[in-house]
N, C-alpha and C positions, 0 to 999 in steps of 0.2 A: 122410800124406794121410788125409783122411776118406773116408767111404763114397761121397761124391759126387765123389771125386778132386780135392777142393779143399784147399789147405793150411789147417791149423788156425790161425786168426787170433785165438783167444781171448786177451784181455788186450793186444791190439795195435790201435792206432788208426792208420788211414791218414790222413795229413795232406796235403791237396791245396794247391797254390798258390792265392793269393787270387783270381786271375783264371781258374782252371781251370773248365771247363764242368761238371765233376763236382759242383761246389758248387751248381749250378743244375739238377741232374737230368740233365745230359748225359753224354757219354763223356769220360773223362779225357784231357786234352791237355797234361798236365804230367808232371814226374818227381816223384811224391809221396815223402814220407818216411814212416817207420813208427816210431811211438812205442810202445814196450813198457812195461808197468807191472806191478809186483807189489805186494802189500800186506804191510807189515811190522806184524804184530800187536804186536810189542814197542814199536814207535815210534808205533803208531796213525796211520800215514801211508803214502801211496804212495811207491814208489821208481820213478822213470821214467828211461828213456834213449831217445834218438831215433837211428834208423839209416837208411841209404839203401836197404837191401833188406829184404824181409820175412824172408828166411832168417836174416840177422844179428840181427834183432829177436827171432825165435823162439829162436835159440840162446842169446842173452843171457838171455831170460826163463826158460828151463829151468835155466840155470846159476844164475840169481838165486834161483829157488825152492829149489834145493838148498842154496845158501849161507845162505838164511834159516833153513832147518831146522837147519843146523849152527851157527847163531848167529854167523856170520862176516860177515854183511852187515847194515849199519845205514844208516839215513837219514843222508845227509851233514849234518854240523853246519853251520848257517848261519854265514857269515863276513862277508859284505858288510853294509853298513848297511841296504840294502834287504831282504836275507834275514833279518837279525836283527830288523829293524823289523816285517816281515810276520809273523814268528813271534810276536813280542811282542803284536801286535794279536790274532792267533788265540788266544793263551793268555789274554789279557785278556777276550776274548769268552767263553771257556770258564770263566772264573772262577779260573784257576790263577795269574794275575797280578792283584794287588790294589793299591789305592792305599795311600798312607802311613798311612791310618787303619785299614787291614786290611779295608776294604770293597771290594766289586766296583765296577768302573767303570760309570757309567751309559752306556747305549747312545748317547745324544746326545754324551757326551764322547768316546767312541771314534770316532764318525763324524767329529767335529772333528779328532781326532788323525790319523785316516787321511787326511783332506783336507790337513792341514798337512804330513804326510810326503810325500804325493804331489805337492803343488804347491810346497812351499817347501824341503824337505830333499833328497828323492831326486834332483831334477835336477842338483844339484852333488855330493852325497855318496853317492848310492845305490849306485854301483859300487865305492866304496872299502871296503877292509876296516875293520871297526869298530875292530879292535885297532891300526890304523895311523893313524887320523885324529887330528889334533892340535888343540889349542886355537886355533891360528892358522887351521886349516882351517875350524873353526866360526865364528871371528870373520870370516873372509872371506865366509861365507854371510850373516852378520848385516849386514855392510857393504853387500853387494849388495842385500839386502832394504831397507835404509835408503835406498839410492839410487833405488829404485823409487817412493818416496813413501809407503810404508806407515806407519801410525801406530806409535808406540813400543809400544803395547799389543799390536798385531797381530804385531809382530816377536817380542815376548816370548812370545806365545801359540804362535807357530810353533815355538818351541824346546821347548815343554813335552813333547811325546812323545819327542823326542831325549834330553832330560834324564832322563826316566823309564827309557828304554831303557838309557842309560849307567849309571844308578844300579844297575839290576839286573845288568848285565854286570860292573860293578865288584865287587858283592857276591859274584858267583859266580866271580870270578877270571878272567873272559874278557878283561878289560882291566886294565892296571896303573894307569891314571890316568883321571880323568873329564875329557874335553875340553870339557865344557859349563860348567865352573866358571871363575870369574875373567874372564868376558867383559866387554867394554866395551859397555854397553847404554844407550840413551837413557832418561832418566827419564820415567816415566809421570805426566803431570799429571792427577791425579784430579779429576773434577768431582763435586761433591756431588749425590747423587740428590735429586730433588724429594720433599719431605715435606709433607703437608698438616697444618695445625694442627687441633685438635678442631672448631672452628666450620666451617672449610672442608671438612673430611672429611664432616661431616653434610650440608652444603649440596650437595656433589658427589653424594652418594647420593640425596638428596631430589629432585634435578633429573632423575632417571632414571624413565622409565615402565616399561621392560623391564630385566631383569637386575639389579634393585635388590638382591636377596638375594645374588647373586653378588659384586657389588662390595662390599657390606657385609661379606661373609665375608673377602674379600681385605683390606679395610681394618681390620677389628676382630679377625681371627683370624690374619692373616699367612701364610696358606697359599701355597705356590708355585703357579705357573700349572698345572703338571702335576698337582699335588695337587687343585686346584680342579676340573680336568677329570675326575679320577677319583673325586671325592667322591660317595658314595651316601647316600641318605636314611637308610639303616640305620646310617650312621656318625655321624649327627647325633642325639645323645641329649639332647633338650630336658629330659627329666625330671631327668637328672643334671647338666645344664648344661655338657656337654663335647662337643667334636667329636673323634672318633677318626680320626686320620690314619693310614691303613693302606696306601695305595698311591699311585702316581703314574701319569701317562699320558705315554708317549713318542710323538712324532709319527709314528714309523715302526713301533715295536714294539707300540704300543697300551698296554693296562693292564699295569702292572708293580709288583712288590713293591719297596719302597724298597731301594736298594743299601746304605744306611747304617743301622746299628742305631738311630741317633738319629732316623731318618726316621719310624719308628713312634712315635707320641706322642699325648698328649691335650692339647687346647687349650681353655681355658675359654671359655664363651659369655657374653660381656658383655651387659648389658641392651640396649645400643645395637644389638647384633647380633641378639639374640633376637627383638625385635619384627619384624624383617624376615624371619627364618626361619619364625616362626609363621605368617605370611601365606601361605607357599607350601609348607610342610612336608607331606610325604606319608608314609603308613605303608607304604612299599614298599622294595625294594632297588634301585630305579631310580637312575640317575645324577641327582644333585641338580640340576645345571644343564645337562643334556644336551639336544641337539636332540630326542632321543627316549630311551626308557629305557636304551638301550645305546650310543648314539652321543654323544660329548662335544661340547660347544660348540666352535665355531671361534673362536680368539682374535681373528683379524682382524675377524670379523663383530661380535663383542661390542665390540671397541674402536671400530669404525666407528659403531655405534649410540650408544655413550656420548659419543663426540666430538661428534656432531651435537647431542645433548641439551645438552651443556655449552656448546657455542657459542651455542645459543639462549638459555641462561641466563646468558651472559657469564661463564662460569667457565673457569679454566685447566685443560686436560685433564691427566689423570694416567694412568699405566699400571698394569697389575696388579702388576708387579714393584715399582713405586714405592709402591703400596698396602701391600705387605709391609714396606717400609722405614718407612712411616707407622705401621704397627702397632708396630714396634720402638720408634719414637720415642715413641708414646703410652704404651707400657708403662713405658719408662724415666722419662718425666715423671710417671707415676703412682706411681713408687717401687719398681717391680719390680726385684729384684736381677739381676745378670748371670747367675748360675747358673740361676735360674728362666727368664729370657729365653732362654738357650741351649736349654733343653728345649722351650719353646713354639715356637721358630724351627726346631727340628730340626737344629741345628748339631752336628757331631761332637764338638766340644770348646768349652769356654768361651773359649779363646784366639781362636777364630774370631769369636765374638760380640764380644769386646773389640776385636779388630782392626778389625771392621766398624763397630761402634757405640760404641766407647770414648769418642769425642769428645762423645757425648751424655750420658754419665754425669756427675753433679756431681764435679768433681775439682780445682778451683782451690784454692790455699792458703787464700784467704779463706773459701771454702765449707767447706773441711775444718775450719778453725778454729771457724767458727760451729757446725758439727755437733758438734764436741768440746765446746764450751762448753755447748750445749744438753743434751748427754748428762750432763755433770758436774752441771749444775744439777738435772736430774731425779733423779740419784742422791742428791744432798744433801738434796733435799726429802723423798725417801722415807726417808732415814735420820734426818731431823730433827736434824741436827748443825749448829748455828749456827757461823758463823765470824766472826772479828774482821777486818773489811776493812782496818783500818790495820796490824795486826800480821801478818796472814796466818796466824794461829794459831787453834786451836779455843778458843772462849770458855770461861773458867773454868779453863783450864790455866795453870800457872805455869812 
């Protein structure tokens, strides 16, 4: 007992029933439970247990503190899909779990993963032990999602966090087989993103009264929406002719450092972009396209203004993300190689660039033959070695 003759309730939470008057400042009219907690410095987490009496809670807590000091009490290892999934999310947010490129997950990606687990995976598999779920269990979830009318891409996206969780568990010996492989999934019918040609791109920008520099930067520099929101005038080096992409903007977290090493990059300022930037450039560290120096533009507001202007000009609307695709298309058409484009786009690897834009690179047999012929002709001209077209041999040779 304490000096006030009250039991010591340190580390113990009284948990009242949902309808108990104590929750609204009145007297308790329920039979509360008592949740005791101790902190495991080794695991960097609380260990909690709930009891029906305060005495039992206090006794357990004192014993638990002793066991922690002796090193015989540990945080229970997560075993269910929900427990393992929640721990995976926590670790990913802390940066100890990384994506396959070795970079931290973006906050927006983790929010999507949390929602997918909560809405699509946990209702059917959350209570099952991760080590015991089978491929058929996961296939049943897939079939159920298909029956609700979700698109093929939505179903595939719902599986992404579970796939990542199982890959990590398999690598650490927590499971012996990955139940997310070999699933029967509907094919995703990809639709080509809208891409503006050079003349249309210029017309779309010219039709705008406001935000012209913003849309020009999206079209001719290919920055992501979050990168456009976070861009500061100090990142725009007109003298050197480059834009330094140093950060992004998350809708919830705000200004963020890029999660990928490739995200930090320099993008050339083409003349078509420079003329628009010169008109509005400021010698400050303010956000380039912000509502004010420290508040970024609202994407919906920018899109709404542009859509109205394009409708009046009888032009087909385009999104900021489609402007990024347009930039890639223009660079490829201009002859920029895949490796350089990877750097400008901020892709983690050239394979991502080729997977996304490979169809735009010259690659047919006829084109390859023409390119080879042109190369051989250039080398022959440089070496001044004439050939006999009839014999296919060097003239003057016997």
